[in-house]
C-alpha positions, 0 to 999 in steps of 0.5 A: 486524512482530515486536515489537523493543524499543528502549532510549530514554534518559529523563533519568537513566532509560531506557525500552523502546519497541517498534520499531513505535511508535518508527517511528510517532512518525516518521510511518513505517508498514511493510507487510510482511504479507499483506493481511488484515482484521487487518493492514489494520485496524492500518495504517488505525488508524496512518494515522488516528493520524498524521493526527490528530497533524499538519495537512496543511501539516505533512505537506508537511515530514514526510510519512507514509511507507509502506514496502512489502515485501508479497505482497499479499492480500485485495482487499476489504482492499486497497480499504479501505486504498486509500480511507483513503489517498485520503481523507487525500491529498484532505485535503492530506496527503502520503503517500509510498510506497516499495517496499523489496522486493516490492510484489505484487498488492494491495501494488502498488496501494498503492504506486501510490496514494501522493501523486504525486511521492512514489512510489518503489522501491529499485533492486532491488525488484520490482513485480507486478500482476495481476487478482484471483483468484476461487477460486469453488467451490460450486453453479453459481449461487453460482459465477456470483454469485462470478464477477460479483463478481470481474468488478466487483472487476477493473473497480474495480482497473482504474479505480484503475490508470487513475487513478494509472498508465498504461492500458498496464498493463491488458493486462499485468495479465491475467497476472502482470506482474513489473516492474523499478523502471525499468518501474514508472516507464515505466508511471507506477506510481512517480515515481523510484528511490531 
């Protein structure tokens, strides 16, 4: 997210605060970039910060909200973010996920992994799921090792999908599966359309 300054009154004076910080004060996180170690580390840090300043009970009234408009990205980064989100949900925090454009690949997994009853799409948003890409190159032995790791990652993602959505998604994920919000509800990816 680009840094945008907001002027905020402070008594007789005012101060400029960046938009991302202002949103964070209101328990809002935006995922708008490709999932890389840098972008995901920032999101994880924001989640740790928000959960450190409130109790799980307080999140029942003011949930942490993750707005998603992302093409996805690196699967290892996705799994790290997924684990952090699940850690806080298990502790009783409400984490709301809302697709505001495209939730593709890794971003779609984050969308479906929010707290049950708090996963949403805007009416014209799109969800896209697929299996992980391998992109192996090198010696045959190295490609075999990479292929085994890709199979392991595919199985891990399939288990996440089965836990949070419908198993009927799995055959669709063999190729790029583009879904409307209505189809996302049908397959259990989201709970409602906002």
